[in-house]
N, C-alpha and C positions, 0 to 999 in steps of 0.2 A: 593479495593475486597477482599476477604476471599486469605487466603495460603496456605486452609487446598486442599487436595484434594481428591477427591469420592477412595474407596478400588473400587479392580478389581473384575467384578461382567461378570460369564460367563452366555450368552446365546444363544437358537438357533436362526439360522435367519429362518423373517418371509416368506423371497426372498432371493433368493441369487441371486447373482449380480455379474458376471464374467464380469470384462472388457475384451474387445476384442481386437486384435491392427490389425487398417489395414493397408495390404499391404506397404502402402505408407506412413506411420503413421516415423517422424523421432522419436515414443519413446525409451528409450535399454531396453528392460527387459536382465530379467537372470532369472534362473529356478526357483529364491526363490522368482519372484513375485520382481524385479528393476521398480520403474515407474519414471521413467528423461525424461523433454524434454530438452532438452537446450536454445531450440527455447525462451523459459519461459524466463528463466534468460536473456538470449539479453532485454527482454519482457519489463522483471523486469528495468533492465539497464534506459533504455525510458523512464517507470517512474518516477523515481528519477529525471531524466534529468529534465520534462516537471515542476516536484517542484523545479528543480534548477534554473530553468528558471525563475517562477514566485517569488521566492525570492530575485531576483536578477535585472534581468527588466522593469523598471520603467511601473508600470499604469498608468501612469496618461498623457497626450495628452502634458502638456507645457514642458516637461522637452526634448521630441524632437524637437516642435515647435522650441525653444529655442538652437539648432543645428542644423536649417533651412532646416527640415524635412519639407514634405507640408503636410499640414491638416489631406488630406487621407490618408495618410502614417502612419502620426504622430498617427493618430487615429486606426491603424490598428497593430500596433505595439502594442500599450499599450491594448490593445483589446488579441495582443497573452500572453503578459503577465499573463492574468486573465485565458484565459481559458487555461493556463496551470497548473491552479490550479485540472484542476482537475485528474492533477498523483495521486491525491493520491486518488480517488476514483479505476481508474488503480489498484492503489495496493491490495486493500477494497479486490473488484470482485477476481483479481491474488489470492492472499489469499485463500477467499472465496474455489476460486475453487479447487485452490492444496491440500488444509486441508481435506474438506469434497469428494476425490479423492481418499485420501490416507487412510482414516477412511474408507474409502465402503472397499476399496480392502484388507485393513488388518481384516474386515467384511469376506469378502468374502472368505478368504485364513483360518484364524484358526478358523474358526464357532465362533467368539466371539471380545467382542473389547475392550480391556485393558485401562480405562479411566483414572487410577492414571498413567501408561508411560505416556497418553496423555500429560496429565499435568506437567511431568516429564519435555517431552521434548520440550515443551514450557518454563518451569524455564531456561530449562538451553541453549537453543535457545535465548530466549529474555530477562531476566533477569540482566544475569550480565551484560551487555553493556548499558542496559535502566538506573541498576542506578550507573554504572558508567559516566554515560553522566549528571546526577544528580550533584555526586559530582565533576563532572567538571566545570556545570553552578558555582556552588554556589563560587571553586575557581574562577573563569572568573569575579566574581561583585568584588573580594578584590581588581583589578586592573583594572579593564573598570568601571568607575562610571557611563558608559552609560549602563551600565545589572544590569535588578532588577530580582530579586529575593525572595519576600517575604515569611517567613517562612506559610501564607497558606497554598502557589502556592507550597513551596517544602511537606508541608502532603502530599496536595492531591492528585500529581504527583506521589507519595512515593506509597499512595496507589492505585495506578492503575489508579486515579479519574482527570487527568489532562485534558478531555475530558472534566467535567462539571465544574469545575471552569473558563477554559476559555469561558465555553458557559455564563455561568454567569455574570465572572467579566472581561472576560474579555483577549485575551492574556497576556499572561506577556513579559517582555521585555529583554528576556533572550534566548542564543543559547537553553534551552531547550522546548522551544515555539513547534517544529513539534512532542516532543513526545506523545502529544493527539489522536493524530491517533495512536501508536501502543497502547495506554491507549483503547479507544472506543475497540479496536479489541482483549485486555485479558479482554474485561468485555465481551463479547459477546462468545470468545473463553471460558469460562468458563463453561460456560452449554450447549453448540451446539454437543460436543461429545457426550454427556448424552442423546442427543435427538437422533443422530444416534444410540448408542446402540440400542435404542429401539424399533425404526420407521425404515419401509420396503422405496422404496427407491419414489415409487408411496404415499405414507406421507410425507416424504422429501419435496417431491416438494409443497405439496397441507401448508406445515409449510414455506416454499419460499417464497409461493403466498401472503399468510396469512402477512409474514411479510414488502411485501411491502404494501397493503391495512393497516397497522398498523402506516409503514411509513408515508402513503400517509394522514390521519387522525388527525396523530402525530402532523406534519408541518400544519397543514389545524388549528389546536389549538391554535398551538404559536401563527403563523403569524395573528389569530382572536384580541390574550392577547394583542398583539404588544409586542412580544417578539422577536423581530427580529434579534438582535444581537447573538443571544444564535442558530440560527437553523443550519449552517453550520458545530459546532462542536458538538452537541447535540446527543447521540446515539441513541436516540428514529426515529430523523429525518435521519440517513445517511443508512435507511439499505437496499435501491434496490439494488447498487455493489455486496452487499454481499451474496443477496437473490438471482439474476442470477448467479452471481457465482456458488453459490449452482445447478442451475438449470441445467448451461450447463455441471455439470458434475455428474446432476443425466442421464441427456442429452445423451452424450456420453458415459457414462459408459467407460471411456480408452483409444474411437476412437479417431482418428483427423476426423475433415469433410473434407470430399472428397474435395474439393475446389482447382481448377488450379492458376496457378500463378496471373495471371489477376482479376479475383477477388478475391484472397484474399489481396492483394493491392487497389481491392476499396473497399475493407470492412475497409482496417487502413484508408484510407484516409473520408470513409464516419465517421464512429470514430471519429477522428480528426477535418473534417470539423462542425458535431454537436457541438463538445467542443467551439468554435469557436460560432457558430452561438447562441446557449447560451447566452455566455457571452455578446454579441451584443446588444441580442434580449431582452433577459426577467428577467435584472433590480434581480438578485437574492438577496432574505431577504427584498425584498423589496416591490415589485408587485405581489399582492398574487398570479394571473394567473401565472406569470412570474415565481416565484417560484417552484407555483404546476406543473408548465410545466418543470422546467428547470431543476429540480435536476431527475425525470423520463428519461429527456432525453440523460442526463453526461451518466448516470450509463447504456443506452444502449448504444450510443457510446462509452463507453469503452467494453462492450460485445462485438461491432462488431470490436472492434480493438484487443479482444482474439482470437476468430473465427478466425480472418485475420491472428493469429499471429500463430495458433495453425496447427504443422504441415509443418509450413513455411519452407524452406531449404537457404533461401538466407542468404550470409554473415552478411545481414548489423542486423539478428535477431543472428544466429547461429556461427557467427564467433570467435575465442578462444577469442580477446580481447574485446568484448564486453559481449561474456557467462564468464569471470572471474570476468568484472565488476558486471555484475547483481549477480554473488555470491556473493559479498561483498558491493550488494546494503541495504542490511539496517544499514552497516557503513556507506557508501553515504549521505544516507538520516540523521540520525539525529548526523553526525560528521559534516553537512551541513553550517550552522549558522556559526561555531567555525570556520570553512575555510573560510569562509565570512570575519568573524569577524576581525580574524588575515590579511585577506589581505585590508581588512580599515586598520589600522593601519598602514600600509606598505606607499599606498598612501592614507594616507589622506591628504584631502588638492590639492589633484588632479584631485579626481575623477568627478568634473564640469567641464571639460574636455573631448573630446571623446577618447580622447588616454588613460589617467589615467584611465579613468572609464572602455575603452576595457583589461588593462592589471590587472584591481580589477576582474572583472569576471576569468579574465584565471589562474588569482594567488588562486584566490578560488576554484574554480574547482579543478583545481591545488593539494591545501595543501589540498583540503576536499579527494579527490586518496588517495594520503600519507598516510595521517590518516583513512582512511579504511584498506588498504590495512595492514599495520602492525598492525591497530587492533585486524586482521584476523586472521597472522601470530603470535601474540605473545598472545594477550588477551583472543580472543575468541576460538580457537579453541580447547584446551583445554576441555572446558567443551561439543564442539560439538563432541570433543570425547569420553565423556563418555556416553553423550546422543546413539550413533552409536552404540557404543559399550555392550547398558545397557538395552535403553530400547526402541529401532527401533524396530519394527519388520516390519511394507515395506520400503527399500532403497529406496532411486533416487541417487543421484548423485553418478559417478563414485569414486571421491575422503571421500568418504562418509562426506560429509556433506549434511544434508538432505536438500531439495528444502521445508521443511515442517514448513516457518518461519512468518516473517510477510509481 
């Protein structure tokens, strides 16, 4: 991915988008137009937790059968693990919603969009930790012979094309593997601010709809060519959640849906059930019908979860601890395989027993949290301070750490 950023270009708005604050909203605004929704930090933590579960809990029924679980319960538990892969789709949707909202706000408040500043914000927020984890992964291969990161993969990840090499040759046996989704996002956000700078809200919506159509056609082409292994990490076939995030941002214009507590919970439940049903019945990446239906349904389920969460005041999403963990969710996501790998070294030889496996999961989670908190405080914050001080127009989190992240 090219690292040069476009220069600043000042344009007149074709149509001014003035986000409206719902009186029931939990959005925190300042006179300068600060935009922050703490419940979305909480949701970001749960998106990570879903990914953590899918990389931790076995997705094969024989594991549970061997430990005395019934066949039906074993099937459900293994399906939960695969359903939690959809946490990545929720990350995509959240990122697209937040970044589109912030770009539209900047355009409305200042009459222009500083594309160069956007690129610099992305570089300062995403790249330091991204490249650090690649370096850590290379170091881990020296002490753990089960970790492999060939030079071709290193080059692809360094060029922010890790998703493409993973789609073609399969994911690497390395803690660097989760960075494929960051690569995909960075490719998209190379172009997206250029679109928002030029387009009015209606045009942005039409482009998002075109993205859905393009993703659908691309998936059908790859399926008919037999390229099933490359579907899940392909930049062309994973656009639905990004497109729906964009559409939600344009539709709401900064407002929160006027939804009561129970319908909110129902929306979130519907989204989670949709994830589960897709994984149970759609046979993603193998059945043509299931794949063509399944990916859009996962995106719709993720959208239902986001809409259900927007404006929520429940402590499950906006409590202090979960919000703080959501603030460091980027670190949680990129470090979690390292935390699990260290935990595996600790419990090696004992994970065949349920007690040892439970210990492996718990210690892996605790190590992931500790690594992420330490990284945020001692490594990421200096870059975030520069980003907020010099290149941020619409501020978000009260502590100065922008919510504009992966």
